[in-house]
C-alpha positions as CSV (number, residue, x, y, z in Angstrom):
1,M,-16.9,21.3,21.7
2,N,-14.2,20.8,19.1
3,T,-11.2,18.8,20.7
4,P,-8.3,17.3,18.7
5,D,-9.6,14.0,19.2
6,S,-12.9,14.5,17.8
7,Y,-11.5,16.7,15.0
8,M,-9.3,13.4,14.3
9,M,-12.2,11.0,14.7
10,R,-14.3,13.3,12.1
11,F,-11.2,13.1,9.6
12,S,-10.6,9.5,10.3
13,R,-14.3,8.9,9.7
14,K,-14.2,10.9,6.4
15,C,-11.1,8.9,5.2
16,Y,-13.0,5.7,6.1
17,Y,-15.7,6.5,3.5
18,I,-12.9,7.2,0.9
19,C,-11.3,4.1,1.7
20,V,-14.5,2.0,1.1
21,F,-15.2,3.9,-2.3
22,I,-11.8,3.3,-3.6
23,C,-11.6,-0.2,-1.9
24,L,-14.8,-1.4,-4.1
25,L,-13.3,0.3,-7.2
26,L,-10.2,-1.6,-6.8
27,L,-11.9,-4.7,-6.1
28,A,-14.2,-4.4,-9.0
29,G,-11.0,-3.9,-11.3
30,Y,-9.3,-6.9,-9.7
31,L,-12.2,-9.0,-10.3
32,T,-12.6,-7.7,-13.8
33,L,-8.9,-8.7,-14.5
34,C,-9.4,-12.1,-12.9
35,V,-12.6,-12.9,-15.1
36,L,-10.7,-11.9,-18.1
37,H,-7.4,-13.6,-17.0
38,I,-5.1,-10.7,-17.4
39,P,-2.2,-10.6,-15.0
40,L,-1.9,-7.5,-12.6
41,T,1.7,-7.0,-13.9
42,S,0.7,-6.6,-17.3
43,V,-1.6,-3.7,-16.6
44,N,0.8,-0.9,-16.7
45,P,2.2,-0.5,-20.2
46,F,4.3,2.5,-19.6
47,P,8.1,1.6,-18.7
48,C,9.5,3.3,-15.2
49,L,11.4,6.5,-16.9
50,F,13.8,6.5,-13.9
51,Y,14.9,2.9,-14.6
52,E,15.0,3.4,-18.2
53,T,17.1,6.5,-18.1
54,F,19.4,5.7,-15.1
55,H,19.3,1.8,-15.2
56,L,18.9,2.1,-11.4
57,Y,15.6,1.3,-9.1
58,C,13.3,4.1,-8.5
59,P,11.7,4.5,-5.2
60,G,8.3,2.4,-6.6
61,C,10.1,-0.3,-8.3
62,G,8.6,-3.3,-7.3
63,G,5.3,-2.0,-6.2
64,T,3.0,-3.7,-8.9
65,R,4.8,-7.1,-8.4
66,A,4.4,-6.8,-4.3
67,L,0.9,-6.0,-4.9
68,S,0.3,-8.9,-7.4
69,V,2.1,-11.4,-5.0
70,L,0.2,-10.1,-2.0
71,L,-3.2,-10.7,-3.7
72,Q,-2.0,-14.2,-4.2
73,G,-1.1,-14.5,-0.4
74,H,2.5,-14.5,-0.8
75,F,3.1,-12.0,2.0
76,L,6.7,-12.5,2.5
77,E,7.5,-12.4,-1.1
78,S,5.3,-9.0,-1.1
79,I,7.7,-7.6,1.5
80,K,10.8,-8.6,-0.6
81,N,9.4,-6.8,-3.9
82,H,8.4,-3.5,-2.0
83,P,7.8,-3.5,1.6
84,V,5.4,-0.6,1.8
85,I,2.7,-2.4,0.0
86,P,2.2,-5.2,2.7
87,Y,2.6,-2.6,5.3
88,S,-0.3,-0.5,3.8
89,F,-2.5,-3.3,3.2
90,V,-2.2,-4.3,7.2
91,L,-2.7,-0.6,8.0
92,I,-5.8,-0.2,5.6
93,V,-7.4,-3.5,6.9
94,S,-6.9,-2.9,10.4
95,F,-8.4,0.9,9.9
96,M,-11.2,-0.4,7.7
97,I,-12.5,-3.2,10.3
98,T,-11.8,-0.8,13.6
99,H,-14.3,1.7,11.7
100,T,-16.7,-0.7,10.5
101,L,-17.0,-2.2,14.0
102,N,-17.3,1.0,15.8
103,I,-20.1,2.0,13.3
104,F,-21.8,-1.2,13.8
105,S,-21.4,-1.1,17.5
106,K,-22.5,2.6,17.7
107,G,-19.4,3.5,19.1
108,K,-18.8,0.9,21.9
109,I,-15.6,-0.2,19.7
110,K,-13.0,2.2,19.5
111,A,-12.1,2.9,16.0
112,M,-8.5,3.3,14.9
113,L,-7.7,7.1,14.0
114,F,-5.6,8.4,11.1
115,R,-2.2,9.5,12.6
116,P,0.3,11.4,10.4
117,I,3.0,9.0,12.0
118,Y,1.8,6.1,9.8
119,L,2.5,8.2,6.7
120,Y,6.0,9.1,8.2
121,I,6.7,5.4,8.8
122,M,5.7,4.7,5.2
123,I,7.9,7.5,3.6
124,A,10.8,6.0,5.7
125,I,10.1,2.4,4.6
126,I,10.2,3.5,0.9
127,L,13.3,5.4,1.1
128,L,15.1,2.7,3.2
129,Q,14.0,-0.2,0.6
130,W,15.1,2.2,-2.1
131,F,18.3,2.7,-0.8
132,V,19.3,-0.8,0.2
133,K,18.3,-2.0,-3.4
134,L,20.2,1.0,-5.0
135,F,23.1,-0.1,-3.0
136,L,22.9,-3.7,-3.9
137,A,22.5,-2.9,-7.5
138,I,25.6,-0.3,-7.6
139,R,28.0,-2.0,-5.1
140,Y,27.4,-5.6,-5.8
141,Q,25.4,-5.6,-9.0
142,I,22.5,-7.5,-7.4
143,Y,19.4,-6.7,-8.9
144,V,16.8,-7.8,-6.3
145,L,13.7,-7.6,-8.9
146,D,15.1,-9.1,-12.0
């Protein structure tokens, strides 16, 4: 019988396998950058068109810096640069651990299910941090990321 929970479990499991694949690709890329001594912040050669045009932050400004400092273990600095990065990191790690434990325990340990509320929270964080950075830049000429 197809209940909403069984559907969500199947969908969540598919998301888990996709996450495993993406995490392995990202890990390989990050290790390659480490071996070649290339900083993560220099990987994106394209300037932000929004920032270049309007001289204001875009909703994604600070994301690469946040990821870079998070990978160095500076969680609070990552939150300052772009709070959605540590939020996503905690969410994905929790999701991956619970699904891995669920697989190895043969269902005895309950896996975290994908819920749309996680995406709504992510969108709210992105918009809130963007408005705060824009407000500080426009009203007080405080540029958080410079």
